[in-house]
N, C-alpha and C positions, 0 to 999 in steps of 0.2 A: 504494500500500500504506500502511495506517495505520502511523504511526511506532512505536506500541507493539507492533504485530505484528512489525515489522522488528527491533526490539530482541530479540525472542525468538529470532531466527535468528542474531544476532551471535556468540554463543559457538561456533556450528557453522561459522562462516566460518574460524575460526583453523586447524583441522587440514586444511582442503582443500588438496590438492596443487596447486601453481600450474601451469597449462598452458603458460605462458611462450611460446615460439616458436609453438607450435600455435595459440595464440590470436592472437598478434601478426600472423601472416601472413594471417589472415582480412581484415585491414584495411590490408595493405601493398601498395603498387604492385608489380607483378611485377618492375619494374626494380630496385626496392629489395631485393626478396628475392634476386635474383641477385647484386647488389652485396654484400649482407651475407654471403652464403655464402663469398665470397672474402676477406672482411675480418677481420683480427685487430685488433679495436678497441683492445686493450691496447697494441699497438705504436704506436697513435696518441697515447698519453699524454693521454687525454681529460680535460677539466675535469669536475668533479663537481657535480651539482645534485640537489635533492630536491623532490618535489611532494606535495601533500595532496589525496587524494580524500575530500572531507568530506561526510558525510551528516548531515542534521539535520531536525527537524520544521518544517513550515510549514502552518498551518491543520490540524494533526493528521496530515498526509500526509508521507511520506518524500521528501526532495529531495536532490539532489547539486549542489554549486556549481561552476561554471566561470567563467572570466574571458575577456573580450575584450581582448587586448593592444592598447596604443596603436600607432598608425602611427609607424614610425621607419625609419631607414636600416639595416635588418638583415634576416636571413633569416626571422625569426619575426614580422615586422611585421603587426599587425592580426589575428593568428591567434587561434583559440580554444585555451585552455590551462587547466591546473589552477593554482590558487595555488601558488607555489613559486619557487625560485631557486637561486642558486649557493651551494655549501658554503663556509663561512668557517672558518678555522683555530680560531676561538674556539668553534665548535659542538662539543658533546660527541660527537654522532653525527649520522647523516643524518636521523634522525627529528627531532632538534632543528632541523636546517636547514629541514625542511618546516614545522614549527611556527612558527619565527621568520619565515620568509618569508610564511606565511599571515597572520600578524599584520601584517606590514609592508604586504602588498598589499591585503588586504580587511578588516583591522581586527578580526580575531577573535583574542582573547588565547589563548595556549597552555593556560591553565588551564581553558578552555571545551571543549577537545578531548581526547578519549581516543583514543590511537593503538592500533589493533586488530591490524594486520597489515601487514607489508612485502610488496610485490609485486615481480615480476621487473624488474630494471633494464632500461632502454631506451637504446640507443646512438643518437645523432642525428648522422649524418655531416656535414650542412651546417654545424653550429655546433660539432662535436667535443665534445659534452657526453654524459656518461653520467648518466642521470636515474634516481633511486631513488624510486619511488612508494610512498606509505603510505596505507592506509585508516584514516580517523578518523571518529569520530562526536561530535556534540554533542547533548546531550539536551534542549536548550532552543531555542526559536525565536531566530533570529539576525538582527541588524541589521548589514548590511555597510557598511563605510566604505572604499571603494576609494581607493587611492593614485592621484591623478590624473596623476602622472608616468608611471605604468606601466600603469594599467588604464583602458580606455575604457568598460567596461561589465561588468555582472554577469549571468550566466545562472543562474537557479534552475530546475533540471531535475527534474521529478517522476520518481521511480523507475519508476512505471508506464509512462511514456513511454520512458524509457531502455531498458527491457526489451522494448519493442515492436519487432518486426522491421521494421515499416513505416518506421522512421527510417533504415534502411540503404539507401544509394543508391550509384550510380556517377556520378562527376563528371569532366568534362574540365578538367584543370588544367595549368598550367605549373609544374614543380617543378625541383629541382636535378638530377633524372634526365632531364629532357627537356621539351620544349614540347608542349602539347596532348595529354597522355597521359591514359588512362582510369584513374581512381583510385577505390578503394572509400572510402566516407566515410559519416558520419552527417549527416542533416539535422536539426539541433537548433535549433528556434525560428528557422528560415530562415537559419541559419548552416551552412556546409559545414565539417564538422569532419573533418580528414584527418591523415595523417602520424603522428607520434609520439603525439599526443594520442588519435587514433582507435585506434591499436594498444594503448595502455595501457587505454583504455576497453573494448576487446575482451576483454582478460584479465579485467577487473573484471566485465563482463557474464557471462562464462563461469563465474567463481567463484560469483557470485550465483545463477545458474541451477542450477548443481550443488548448491549448498547448499539452495535452495528445493525442488528435486526430491527430494533425499535425506531431507529433514526435513518432508515434508508431514504 
């Protein structure tokens, strides 16, 4: 989709009701769905994080940025994610967390991003994080400068590809819920995107599709 066309839809994204769990479960392993039904995550006293779902123009077309996390000794090693990270006490709010971490991880200054809408929080049991996603846009072409300590690569995903159902797959993976289980996922530039990132992407897709359909 041309970026200028995408901008025409942006105001219509704001009032759309978030589908939350209805969207999340589309990309959740069934083992996770069952576990979450029984879990009161507030009792877990989760750590707080925020991420930025950032759309921007590249060659006139709308793109969404994702990152490939570095390999490390942790539960999210080498996974595909949004720019973002842990809330700090100096952050005014969670949107500031997402902006600050996006700057730190991929080099995009907060003044280049307009925060449009907060999405449904996502609890991640393996790391005990409650993640707050934000939709943001930048109206200029971006040059990313990944932090080599945290980011192994940048994925620039065209919106047209993101909305194509052909990228939805099932993959056999070993997760915190079990070994060699069938997991719904996105195939994005030969990366298998699953878990919390896929579930957040699912809500984003649903909101975009609702907006585009209602405002043709």
